[in-house]
Every structure is written in structure tokens, then in C-alpha cells.
C-alpha positions as CSV (number, residue, x, y, z in Angstrom):
1,M,-6.7,204.4,49.7
2,N,-7.2,200.7,50.4
3,P,-3.8,199.0,51.0
4,I,-4.7,196.2,48.6
5,L,-5.4,198.6,45.8
6,A,-2.4,200.7,46.7
7,M,-0.1,197.7,46.5
8,L,-1.5,196.6,43.2
9,R,-1.1,200.1,41.8
10,E,2.4,200.4,43.1
11,N,3.3,197.3,41.2
12,N,2.0,198.8,37.9
13,I,-1.2,196.8,37.8
14,S,-3.7,198.7,35.7
15,D,-7.1,199.8,37.0
16,Q,-8.7,197.6,34.4
17,Q,-6.7,194.5,35.7
18,I,-7.6,195.5,39.3
19,S,-11.3,195.7,38.4
20,E,-11.2,192.4,36.6
21,L,-9.5,190.8,39.6
22,F,-12.2,192.0,42.0
23,E,-15.0,191.1,39.5
24,A,-13.5,187.6,39.4
25,L,-13.4,187.6,43.1
26,T,-17.1,188.3,43.3
27,Q,-17.9,185.5,40.8
28,N,-15.4,182.8,41.8
29,P,-12.9,183.3,44.6
30,L,-10.8,180.3,43.6
31,A,-10.4,181.7,40.0
32,A,-9.4,185.0,41.5
33,M,-6.5,183.4,43.3
34,A,-5.2,182.2,39.9
35,T,-5.7,185.6,38.5
36,I,-3.7,187.2,41.3
37,S,-0.8,184.8,40.6
38,Q,-0.8,185.8,36.9
39,L,-0.4,189.5,37.7
40,G,3.4,189.0,38.0
41,L,3.7,190.4,41.5
42,P,7.0,189.7,43.2
43,Q,6.7,186.7,45.6
44,E,7.2,188.9,48.7
45,Q,4.5,191.3,47.6
46,L,2.1,188.5,46.9
47,Q,2.7,187.0,50.3
48,L,2.2,190.5,51.9
49,L,-1.1,190.9,49.9
50,M,-2.4,187.5,51.0
51,G,-1.4,188.2,54.6
52,Q,-3.3,191.4,54.6
53,V,-6.4,189.7,53.3
54,M,-6.1,186.9,55.8
55,Q,-5.6,189.2,58.8
56,N,-8.2,191.8,57.7
57,P,-10.9,190.4,55.3
58,A,-12.7,193.7,55.5
59,L,-10.1,195.1,53.2
60,I,-11.7,193.2,50.4
61,K,-15.0,194.8,51.1
62,E,-13.4,198.2,51.2
63,A,-11.6,197.6,47.9
64,V,-14.8,196.4,46.2
65,E,-16.7,199.5,47.4
66,E,-13.8,201.8,46.4
67,L,-14.0,200.2,42.9
68,G,-17.8,200.7,42.8
69,L,-18.5,197.0,42.5
70,D,-21.4,195.1,44.2
71,F,-20.2,193.6,47.6
72,A,-23.4,191.4,47.7
73,K,-21.8,189.4,44.9
74,V,-18.7,188.9,47.0
75,E,-20.8,187.6,49.9
76,A,-22.7,185.3,47.5
77,A,-19.4,183.9,46.1
78,K,-18.1,183.4,49.7
79,E,-21.3,181.4,50.5
80,Q,-20.8,179.3,47.4
81,L,-17.3,178.6,48.4
82,N,-18.4,177.5,51.9
83,N,-20.9,175.0,50.5
């Protein structure tokens, strides 16, 4: 299992909330950051999560694929963010 998804599930984040988070990520990465902060993760878990994403961005792609979402939307959102 993807370590991002595992961490979220270990912290009792529902599958619905996880899907909503990654859908937000595909549409608006900045909004997804606000959504992450509202999940109520302990600060150290939140820092670990962000560290994993920074060190290995491929984890996002793996999580999106594991959830059955469209990774092309993540790429489009990333392009929008870079412009």
C-alpha cells in the first residue's frame, strides 16, 4: 500500500476523505494543502507526510492510481500551478 494512503488510514481518515483530498489535489493543489491541514493529523504526522511527498513526488501518482483517479488531471493541475 502507498505510504501516504497508509498514514492517512492509520490516522482514521476515511476513504471518502482520502478520495476527496486527492480529487482536490487533481483540481487545485493549493486548495488540497488547506484540505490536508483540516484533516486533524498530528503535527509530526503532517510533517512526515509532507516530507514524503517532497522527497518522492511519485508517491502522489501511486496514490492517485491506487484510488482509481485520473493522474492526467494531477499533471494538468501541476502545470496550472507552474504558470
